N, C-alpha and C positions, 0 to 999 in steps of 0.2 A: 717761118711765117707761123704766124698768129691764127688762128683761126677759131669762130666757136662752135662747143663740142656739139652742137644741137645741127650742125651740117654733116656731122659725122654718126651723129645717135639715131638721126632721124632715119636712112637709107639703109643703117644695120639691124634695126629696131622690125622696120617693114622685112628685110630677107628673111629674118629670123621667124618673124608670124609667117609670110610665107610659107614655112618649113616646118612650120605645123609647133612651135615653141612657144608654150602660154605665157612665160613669163621673158617673152622678147625684149619690153624697154630695158625690164632691171635687169638681167642677162647681158644686153648692149650695154648697159652702164657700167656695170663690173667689170665685164672683159677691158673695156675702154679703161678703165682705171688701172688691170693688170698690165695693161700695155704701158702705161705710162709710170709703173713703179708707186703706186698708189693703192692702199688696202680699201677704200674704201669707192662707191660707187660716182663717177662722174655724172653730174647734174648737167640738162644740157644749158639751162646758163654760162655755162662757166666757161670763157675764155683757153685755150690752149694755146704756151707761148710756143709750143715749138710742137709741129708736125709735119713730119718726113716719109718720102716714102717708103722707107724700111718699118717705119713707126707705121705706116697705112698695109702693107704688107707682112707685119707682125700680128694687126691686130681680122683682117683677113684670116690668116690661118687659124686664130681663133673662134673666128664665127664659123668658121668650115668644120672645127669638132666640134664645136653646140649644137649645129644642123645634123651632124650626122649624131647625134644622141648621150656624147661626152656632158655631164653634170659641168656646171661651174664651178665644184668646187673640185673636182678631179683636174680640171684643166689648171686653177690655181694652184692646189698642191696642198689645200687646208682648206677646212668646215670650222667657222664661229660653232658651241655649243657650250652652253651656259656661261654664255660674257667669255669662255675663252676659246684662242685660235689651237687646233689641232690639225699639226703635220698629217697626212693620208699616204697612201701607198697602197698597191694593187691587193695586197694582204689586209687591209684593213677596211670595216662594213664603214661607207659614209653614215658621222652621225645624223638622227636623224630628229626634230625638235620634240615628237612624242616621249624619246627614250628621256627626254630632261625630267618624267617624272618620277621616276626609276631613283633619282639625285634627288629630286625635293621630298619624297617620303625617305629616304634613308637619311638624309641630313636633319629631317624632322627629330628624327628617330635619336640620332648621334645628340643632337642638343637636350634631347629630356632627359637621357642616360649617356649621358658624359666621360662618367665614370665608367673607365673600360676594364677588359679580365686582365691587363697584365702592363702591370705599375700604373695603375693609374690612366692608362691612355686606349682610346677604343683601337680594336684591330678588326679591318675592313679586307674580305677575302674579294676581288671581281674572278669571276669565272667566262673565261671568252673575253677577255680585255679589248683584245681588236688595237685600237690607237689609244686606249686607256682614258676614252674619257667619262666612264663612268668612274671610274677611280676616282682620277687626277680632279674631277669636278667636286665630287664628294670633300676630297682632300684640300680643298681649296676654303670650304670653309668651315671645315671641322679641322681647328687647329691644334685640337687634339689626339687628332689619330695618327695613325698609319696604317699602312695599304700593302697588302700585295695583289698582282695580275697576272692570272694566268692564260695562257697559250698553247694549244697546237701549233701553230703557226710559228715559227723563228721570226721570221721579217716583221709580223703583226708585235711580235716581243720587242725588237731592235725599235721599230717605231713608237713605243708604248714607251721605254726608256726613253728614247729620244725628247717624248713633248715631253714628260716630267723633268727632265732639264732646261728645257725651252721657258719652263710654268716656274721653274726653282722650287720643284717638289720633289727632288730625287732623294734628298734625305731621309724624308717620309714614306719613299713609297719603291718597291721593287718588283720586279717582272720575271717571271718563272714560267721556263716552257717544261709545261705540264699538262695530263690528260686528265678531265678530272672524275672519267668514270674508275680512274685507278685511286688507290688510296693514298690520302691528303694529310696526314696527322703531321707528319715531319714541319709540314708546316704552321700549325701550331692551333692555337683556338682562334674562334673570332664573334666580334660581336655583331656583325652588319656582312651577308653576302650578299652580292649583286650579282645576276647575272641576265643578259638577256639572247637565251637561243637561239638558233637556227630553228626557224618555225614556218617556214614556206614549203607545202608540199611540192612535191619532188617537179611531177607533172604542171603548177600551175606556174615556175619559172620563167617557161618561156613565154609567159601572156601578160607577166610585170611589165612595165613601163621599162623603152631601151637603159635609162640611166640604171637602171637596179638592176636589169636580166646581165646588161654588159661588160658592167662597171662594178657592179659589186663582186666579192671575192664568193663563188660557190658556197662553200667553205662555212661560212657564214649564212646561207641564205635557207643551203636547202634541208630544210626538215625530216624528211623521208617521204614517204606514203601517205601518210594523213597529217605532215605536218610535227606530230609527236614524237618523234626518234629521241629524239634529246632526252625526254623526261622517261623512255622506258629504258635509258645505257644504267 
C-alpha cells in the first residue's frame, strides 16, 4: 500500500508532543526512517511505497520507547558525531555535539605540530574513551596520527574497537582496559591527551533529563559529591 508519509508522521508527532517530547517532529521522522531501514529522516512529502501492519506496529513500539524517555540515538543504536556514525551500547556515553570542541582543538593542534614524538607520527591518548568518538574523530582528520583509547569498562572498550573497524581506523588505533589513576607509562608517550571525565555531582544526576539519567551509564556521569572527583584521583 502506497501512503504519504505525512499521514503517519502527523499523528506520531502529535503523540510525542503530548508526551512532552520537545523535538517531536524530528524524532518522528527519524524513527520512521529507522522502521524503513533508512539512516535519514523521512520528510512529510515523501511517499512510502510499502506500509504494512507490521511496520505500523514496529513504529508504534519505537514511539513508546521515545515517550518513555529513551533517546532516538539509543533506539537507533548509533549517534552521528563529527560527521561520523558511532555505534552505542549501554556502557558508552551518548556523544554530545558540545564535545566536538575537544576534537576541534586537538585537530588544530595536530595540524600545527604534525611531527609527533615517535617516528614522526603524532601519538594520541584518549582517557575514558567510551564509544571512541573523540579519538577516532581526531584520527579521521589527522592521518599522521596513531592513538590509544583507555577505559575501565570492558564493554566500552569492545564497542570502541568495533567503531574503529567500521570507520576503517583500526590500523591506527588500539583500545586498552586501563584505569587512568594507575601508572600508564607502559603505553608510551603522547603528544595529545583527550579526556572528558565524569563531572556531574552525584545528587544532581536524578535531576537530569530522562534521556541522560536513565540511559547514559552512571559511571560516565557521576563526578562525586561536587563533580570534581575525577580531578582529585
